C-alpha positions in Angstrom: 0.0 0.0 0.0 2.9 2.4 0.7 4.7 1.5 -2.5 2.1 2.8 -4.9 2.6 6.6 -4.2 6.4 6.1 -4.5 5.8 4.2 -7.8 3.7 7.0 -9.1 6.2 9.7 -8.3 9.0 7.7 -9.9 6.9 7.1 -13.0 6.2 10.9 -13.3 9.9 11.7 -12.8 10.9 9.1 -15.4 8.4 10.6 -17.9 9.8 14.1 -17.3 13.4 12.8 -17.8 12.3 11.1 -21.1 10.6 14.3 -22.2 13.6 16.5 -21.4 16.0 14.1 -23.1 13.8 14.1 -26.2 13.6 17.9 -26.3 17.4 18.1 -25.9 18.0 15.6 -28.7 15.6 17.5 -30.9 17.3 20.8 -30.1 20.8 19.4 -30.9 19.7 17.9 -34.3 17.3 20.6 -35.4 18.4 23.8 -33.7 15.8 26.3 -32.5 14.0 29.2 -34.1 15.5 31.7 -31.6 19.0 30.4 -32.3 18.4 30.7 -36.0 17.2 34.3 -35.7 20.1 35.1 -33.5 22.5 33.6 -36.1 20.9 35.6 -38.9 21.1 38.9 -37.0 24.8 38.3 -36.1 25.7 37.3 -39.7 23.9 40.3 -41.1 25.7 42.6 -38.7 29.0 41.0 -39.5 28.4 41.2 -43.3 27.3 44.9 -43.0 30.5 45.8 -41.2 32.9 43.6 -43.0 31.6 44.1 -46.6 30.0 47.6 -46.5 30.4 48.1 -50.3 28.4 45.0 -51.2 24.7 44.8 -51.4 23.9 41.3 -49.9 20.7 39.7 -48.8 20.1 36.5 -46.8 18.9 33.7 -49.1 19.2 30.6 -47.0 20.0 29.4 -43.5 21.3 25.8 -42.9 21.9 24.0 -39.7 24.3 21.0 -40.0 24.0 19.3 -36.7 25.9 16.1 -37.5 28.7 17.9 -39.4 29.1 21.0 -37.3 26.6 22.4 -34.7 26.7 25.8 -36.3 24.4 27.8 -38.6 25.5 28.5 -42.2 23.9 31.7 -43.4 24.0 32.2 -47.2 24.2 35.7 -48.6 23.9 36.6 -52.2 23.6 39.9 -54.2 20.1 40.4 -55.6 21.4 41.1 -59.1 23.2 37.8 -59.7 22.8 34.7 -57.5 25.8 32.7 -58.8 28.2 34.6 -56.4 27.5 33.6 -52.8 29.0 34.3 -49.3 28.6 31.8 -46.5 28.9 33.0 -42.9 29.3 30.3 -40.2 27.7 31.3 -36.8 27.4 29.4 -33.5 24.0 28.9 -31.8 25.0 31.7 -29.4 25.4 34.1 -32.2 29.2 34.3 -32.5 30.5 34.5 -36.1 33.2 31.9 -36.7 34.3 32.6 -40.2 33.1 33.4 -43.7 33.9 32.2 -47.2 32.8 32.6 -50.8 31.5 29.5 -52.5 31.3 26.1 -50.9 30.1 26.0 -47.3 32.4 23.0 -46.5 35.5 24.9 -47.6 37.1 26.0 -44.4 39.6 28.4 -45.9 38.9 31.9 -45.1 38.5 34.2 -48.1 38.2 37.7 -46.8 40.7 38.9 -49.4 38.2 38.2 -52.2 36.0 41.2 -51.4 35.9 42.2 -55.1 34.4 39.0 -56.3 31.1 40.7 -57.1 32.5 43.5 -59.3 
């Protein structure tokens, strides 16, 4: 008779642990909307200060959880989309690096600012 309340409490605690673990796994693999918006704001500020002469707009945001737990924000000029700038941003909103072209290329290409001219 005394084991039943303890069993109920342990069941509820177990269900809460499973829920929290599931939410955490979802967050790790999918990111969150707030983290994505924070990454876009940080990347936009970074691009505006680093490349002020370029007119760039955000065209895509990618979160590669298995490869790298960072957001990749893609910028492109509105006039021609074949030139692109990737900015890699952490979930906390810190800019890691940027590069033109392929997102998996880790070499930094800040010296290629005239790529759109």
